[in-house]
C-alpha beads as a LAMMPS data file, in Angstrom:
LAMMPS data file: protein, C-alpha beads

221 atoms
220 bonds

1 atom types
1 bond types

-500.0 500.0 xlo xhi
-500.0 500.0 ylo yhi
-500.0 500.0 zlo zhi

Masses

1 110.0

Atoms # bond

1 1 1 -378.743 -14.751 324.191
2 1 1 -375.870 -15.849 321.955
3 1 1 -373.170 -13.547 320.575
4 1 1 -374.753 -13.259 317.115
5 1 1 -378.106 -12.199 318.554
6 1 1 -376.446 -9.652 320.853
7 1 1 -374.604 -8.094 317.930
8 1 1 -377.799 -7.967 315.865
9 1 1 -379.659 -6.339 318.756
10 1 1 -376.934 -3.717 319.221
11 1 1 -377.080 -2.912 315.523
12 1 1 -380.861 -2.487 315.621
13 1 1 -380.637 -0.246 318.696
14 1 1 -377.888 1.825 317.074
15 1 1 -379.862 2.160 313.830
16 1 1 -382.998 3.198 315.727
17 1 1 -381.064 5.761 317.771
18 1 1 -379.412 7.143 314.655
19 1 1 -382.728 7.439 312.849
20 1 1 -384.340 9.146 315.830
21 1 1 -381.440 11.575 316.137
22 1 1 -381.650 12.417 312.452
23 1 1 -385.396 12.923 312.636
24 1 1 -385.188 15.175 315.676
25 1 1 -382.304 17.066 314.157
26 1 1 -384.376 17.763 311.071
27 1 1 -386.621 20.115 313.062
28 1 1 -383.704 22.444 313.802
29 1 1 -382.286 21.942 310.321
30 1 1 -385.602 22.856 308.711
31 1 1 -385.729 26.070 310.701
32 1 1 -382.306 27.145 309.413
33 1 1 -381.949 25.786 305.877
34 1 1 -382.611 27.509 302.564
35 1 1 -383.770 25.437 299.596
36 1 1 -383.573 26.508 295.981
37 1 1 -387.110 26.308 294.638
38 1 1 -387.571 25.450 290.963
39 1 1 -388.336 28.264 288.571
40 1 1 -392.121 28.454 288.276
41 1 1 -394.707 30.549 286.404
42 1 1 -395.614 33.830 288.090
43 1 1 -399.098 32.530 288.893
44 1 1 -397.733 29.895 291.297
45 1 1 -394.605 31.731 292.494
46 1 1 -394.670 33.197 296.028
47 1 1 -394.258 36.981 296.135
48 1 1 -390.854 38.534 296.696
49 1 1 -389.750 38.419 300.305
50 1 1 -390.444 34.705 300.780
51 1 1 -387.802 31.962 300.763
52 1 1 -388.134 28.189 300.527
53 1 1 -386.867 26.457 303.687
54 1 1 -388.301 22.939 303.539
55 1 1 -389.374 20.434 300.887
56 1 1 -391.302 17.212 301.325
57 1 1 -391.845 14.477 298.769
58 1 1 -395.475 13.387 299.091
59 1 1 -397.158 10.048 298.583
60 1 1 -400.910 10.065 299.031
61 1 1 -404.377 9.971 297.517
62 1 1 -406.871 12.424 296.055
63 1 1 -410.503 11.710 296.936
64 1 1 -413.432 11.976 294.503
65 1 1 -417.174 11.490 294.804
66 1 1 -419.617 10.932 291.938
67 1 1 -422.239 13.719 291.877
68 1 1 -425.100 14.618 289.510
69 1 1 -424.205 16.809 286.521
70 1 1 -426.800 17.777 283.950
71 1 1 -428.588 14.613 282.896
72 1 1 -425.688 12.439 284.005
73 1 1 -422.951 12.531 286.629
74 1 1 -419.255 13.359 287.002
75 1 1 -416.413 12.913 289.467
76 1 1 -415.972 15.838 291.870
77 1 1 -413.159 16.427 294.345
78 1 1 -414.261 14.955 297.656
79 1 1 -414.272 17.145 300.756
80 1 1 -411.436 14.943 302.016
81 1 1 -409.079 16.567 299.497
82 1 1 -405.570 15.119 299.194
83 1 1 -404.271 13.071 302.088
84 1 1 -400.564 12.369 302.026
85 1 1 -397.395 11.660 303.934
86 1 1 -394.352 13.801 303.159
87 1 1 -390.836 12.420 303.332
88 1 1 -387.288 13.719 303.180
89 1 1 -384.103 11.758 302.595
90 1 1 -381.485 11.677 305.356
91 1 1 -378.252 9.726 304.769
92 1 1 -380.011 7.751 302.070
93 1 1 -383.072 6.859 304.159
94 1 1 -386.569 8.303 303.765
95 1 1 -388.029 9.796 306.942
96 1 1 -391.576 11.023 307.459
97 1 1 -391.574 14.742 308.238
98 1 1 -395.140 15.963 307.596
99 1 1 -398.686 14.647 307.258
100 1 1 -401.184 16.357 304.938
101 1 1 -404.942 16.149 305.554
102 1 1 -408.125 18.172 306.035
103 1 1 -409.024 19.721 309.403
104 1 1 -410.751 22.797 310.870
105 1 1 -408.557 25.907 311.048
106 1 1 -408.533 26.593 314.784
107 1 1 -406.091 29.522 314.698
108 1 1 -406.940 31.633 311.659
109 1 1 -404.709 34.545 310.646
110 1 1 -407.648 36.369 309.034
111 1 1 -406.476 35.960 305.417
112 1 1 -409.569 33.898 304.524
113 1 1 -412.998 34.795 305.888
114 1 1 -415.270 32.963 306.224
115 1 1 -413.354 29.763 306.736
116 1 1 -414.551 26.520 305.107
117 1 1 -415.646 23.604 307.293
118 1 1 -412.163 22.156 306.848
119 1 1 -408.918 23.412 305.335
120 1 1 -405.858 21.770 303.830
121 1 1 -403.520 21.045 306.726
122 1 1 -399.845 20.192 307.033
123 1 1 -398.674 18.908 310.438
124 1 1 -395.045 18.387 311.364
125 1 1 -394.252 14.801 312.337
126 1 1 -391.385 16.186 314.434
127 1 1 -392.993 18.810 316.688
128 1 1 -396.748 18.538 315.816
129 1 1 -396.994 22.185 314.738
130 1 1 -399.565 22.872 311.985
131 1 1 -400.215 25.210 309.106
132 1 1 -403.497 25.607 307.229
133 1 1 -403.360 26.931 303.670
134 1 1 -405.656 27.625 300.715
135 1 1 -405.409 28.399 297.016
136 1 1 -406.315 32.072 296.634
137 1 1 -406.791 34.143 293.473
138 1 1 -406.751 31.133 291.169
139 1 1 -403.077 30.347 291.755
140 1 1 -403.020 27.061 289.841
141 1 1 -401.603 25.725 286.569
142 1 1 -402.525 22.507 284.738
143 1 1 -400.119 19.602 284.835
144 1 1 -398.021 19.354 281.693
145 1 1 -397.946 23.123 281.128
146 1 1 -394.523 23.902 282.656
147 1 1 -391.234 22.110 283.508
148 1 1 -392.100 22.495 287.199
149 1 1 -395.341 20.607 286.534
150 1 1 -394.377 18.265 283.684
151 1 1 -396.727 15.294 283.932
152 1 1 -399.770 15.794 281.704
153 1 1 -402.961 14.344 283.093
154 1 1 -401.904 14.706 286.725
155 1 1 -403.577 16.949 289.300
156 1 1 -402.761 20.648 289.025
157 1 1 -399.769 22.428 290.495
158 1 1 -400.647 25.081 293.037
159 1 1 -399.582 28.005 295.159
160 1 1 -401.278 28.032 298.561
161 1 1 -401.147 30.793 301.164
162 1 1 -401.141 30.272 304.901
163 1 1 -404.551 30.995 306.452
164 1 1 -403.593 29.946 309.982
165 1 1 -401.044 28.060 312.034
166 1 1 -400.605 26.531 315.456
167 1 1 -397.628 25.614 317.617
168 1 1 -397.182 22.038 318.728
169 1 1 -398.181 20.999 322.269
170 1 1 -394.609 21.497 323.525
171 1 1 -394.079 24.787 321.697
172 1 1 -392.756 23.447 318.391
173 1 1 -393.113 25.924 315.552
174 1 1 -391.590 24.515 312.359
175 1 1 -394.875 24.898 310.477
176 1 1 -395.856 28.210 312.070
177 1 1 -393.105 29.838 309.989
178 1 1 -394.827 28.876 306.719
179 1 1 -396.157 31.735 304.576
180 1 1 -396.736 29.935 301.253
181 1 1 -396.722 26.358 299.950
182 1 1 -396.079 25.217 296.385
183 1 1 -397.323 21.857 295.086
184 1 1 -395.106 20.907 292.138
185 1 1 -394.095 17.866 290.077
186 1 1 -397.488 16.247 290.508
187 1 1 -398.014 12.754 289.151
188 1 1 -401.358 10.948 289.180
189 1 1 -404.300 11.960 291.322
190 1 1 -406.710 12.944 288.535
191 1 1 -410.318 11.776 288.460
192 1 1 -410.939 8.399 286.779
193 1 1 -412.142 8.469 283.179
194 1 1 -414.962 6.031 283.877
195 1 1 -417.216 4.801 286.682
196 1 1 -419.268 7.995 287.003
197 1 1 -421.562 8.700 284.062
198 1 1 -425.180 8.049 285.028
199 1 1 -427.495 8.645 287.974
200 1 1 -426.905 5.040 289.002
201 1 1 -423.271 5.954 289.741
202 1 1 -424.080 8.906 292.021
203 1 1 -422.619 8.434 295.473
204 1 1 -419.651 6.325 294.417
205 1 1 -416.317 7.371 295.915
206 1 1 -412.745 6.644 294.951
207 1 1 -409.213 7.443 296.114
208 1 1 -406.634 8.012 293.386
209 1 1 -402.909 7.718 294.285
210 1 1 -400.657 10.702 293.589
211 1 1 -397.168 11.967 294.275
212 1 1 -395.906 15.551 294.423
213 1 1 -393.238 17.815 295.845
214 1 1 -394.381 20.356 298.431
215 1 1 -392.127 23.399 298.915
216 1 1 -392.628 25.419 302.097
217 1 1 -391.778 29.130 302.171
218 1 1 -391.375 31.621 304.991
219 1 1 -391.173 35.401 305.049
220 1 1 -387.691 36.891 305.125
221 1 1 -388.544 39.303 307.940

Bonds

1 1 1 2
2 1 2 3
3 1 3 4
4 1 4 5
5 1 5 6
6 1 6 7
7 1 7 8
8 1 8 9
9 1 9 10
10 1 10 11
11 1 11 12
12 1 12 13
13 1 13 14
14 1 14 15
15 1 15 16
16 1 16 17
17 1 17 18
18 1 18 19
19 1 19 20
20 1 20 21
21 1 21 22
22 1 22 23
23 1 23 24
24 1 24 25
25 1 25 26
26 1 26 27
27 1 27 28
28 1 28 29
29 1 29 30
30 1 30 31
31 1 31 32
32 1 32 33
33 1 33 34
34 1 34 35
35 1 35 36
36 1 36 37
37 1 37 38
38 1 38 39
39 1 39 40
40 1 40 41
41 1 41 42
42 1 42 43
43 1 43 44
44 1 44 45
45 1 45 46
46 1 46 47
47 1 47 48
48 1 48 49
49 1 49 50
50 1 50 51
51 1 51 52
52 1 52 53
53 1 53 54
54 1 54 55
55 1 55 56
56 1 56 57
57 1 57 58
58 1 58 59
59 1 59 60
60 1 60 61
61 1 61 62
62 1 62 63
63 1 63 64
64 1 64 65
65 1 65 66
66 1 66 67
67 1 67 68
68 1 68 69
69 1 69 70
70 1 70 71
71 1 71 72
72 1 72 73
73 1 73 74
74 1 74 75
75 1 75 76
76 1 76 77
77 1 77 78
78 1 78 79
79 1 79 80
80 1 80 81
81 1 81 82
82 1 82 83
83 1 83 84
84 1 84 85
85 1 85 86
86 1 86 87
87 1 87 88
88 1 88 89
89 1 89 90
90 1 90 91
91 1 91 92
92 1 92 93
93 1 93 94
94 1 94 95
95 1 95 96
96 1 96 97
97 1 97 98
98 1 98 99
99 1 99 100
100 1 100 101
101 1 101 102
102 1 102 103
103 1 103 104
104 1 104 105
105 1 105 106
106 1 106 107
107 1 107 108
108 1 108 109
109 1 109 110
110 1 110 111
111 1 111 112
112 1 112 113
113 1 113 114
114 1 114 115
115 1 115 116
116 1 116 117
117 1 117 118
118 1 118 119
119 1 119 120
120 1 120 121
121 1 121 122
122 1 122 123
123 1 123 124
124 1 124 125
125 1 125 126
126 1 126 127
127 1 127 128
128 1 128 129
129 1 129 130
130 1 130 131
131 1 131 132
132 1 132 133
133 1 133 134
134 1 134 135
135 1 135 136
136 1 136 137
137 1 137 138
138 1 138 139
139 1 139 140
140 1 140 141
141 1 141 142
142 1 142 143
143 1 143 144
144 1 144 145
145 1 145 146
146 1 146 147
147 1 147 148
148 1 148 149
149 1 149 150
150 1 150 151
151 1 151 152
152 1 152 153
153 1 153 154
154 1 154 155
155 1 155 156
156 1 156 157
157 1 157 158
158 1 158 159
159 1 159 160
160 1 160 161
161 1 161 162
162 1 162 163
163 1 163 164
164 1 164 165
165 1 165 166
166 1 166 167
167 1 167 168
168 1 168 169
169 1 169 170
170 1 170 171
171 1 171 172
172 1 172 173
173 1 173 174
174 1 174 175
175 1 175 176
176 1 176 177
177 1 177 178
178 1 178 179
179 1 179 180
180 1 180 181
181 1 181 182
182 1 182 183
183 1 183 184
184 1 184 185
185 1 185 186
186 1 186 187
187 1 187 188
188 1 188 189
189 1 189 190
190 1 190 191
191 1 191 192
192 1 192 193
193 1 193 194
194 1 194 195
195 1 195 196
196 1 196 197
197 1 197 198
198 1 198 199
199 1 199 200
200 1 200 201
201 1 201 202
202 1 202 203
203 1 203 204
204 1 204 205
205 1 205 206
206 1 206 207
207 1 207 208
208 1 208 209
209 1 209 210
210 1 210 211
211 1 211 212
212 1 212 213
213 1 213 214
214 1 214 215
215 1 215 216
216 1 216 217
217 1 217 218
218 1 218 219
219 1 219 220
220 1 220 221
């Protein structure tokens, strides 16, 4: 191996080690930090006694299926719900910190009963801990109705409450601290305007890209 290749290899190893150290350090950082959440309408604001401690910038898709409606058909949110990857920026680089998907709530906290077949899930990419959450009491506002949700035509902004959580396999608990989750600054993700109008379209499915900011709150006690 010549000198140039050795230097390039050392740089790649150093960069990988630095990235790994930053990613692992984020778990401890997330447990200790406080983040200023944007001012939001009361309907999607967590109750007093909860503080934002982590934010992830999401890139993902919202699933829809074409189902019968009246004499025609319309797009309906698919059971898959949003699926997304959440990132945070560390020293100018984006690192994956959370994945968002649908899964069975295997450690319910009793807030929602009965549980659906699958619940919105956020799993830490750092320690594999999970939180399940749901929109309760109609805590949603339409996109374009508030500065915290400015993009008209996008999917709604939400307040979700934890309905269960689970430590990671090695005891990690970043997500077990979560009490509420806000979905803000949504862009995209709404159902298509065409492709689902008649009975011939029933059964079609589509995935619509979206972005959003997810703010994670924990109780102050």
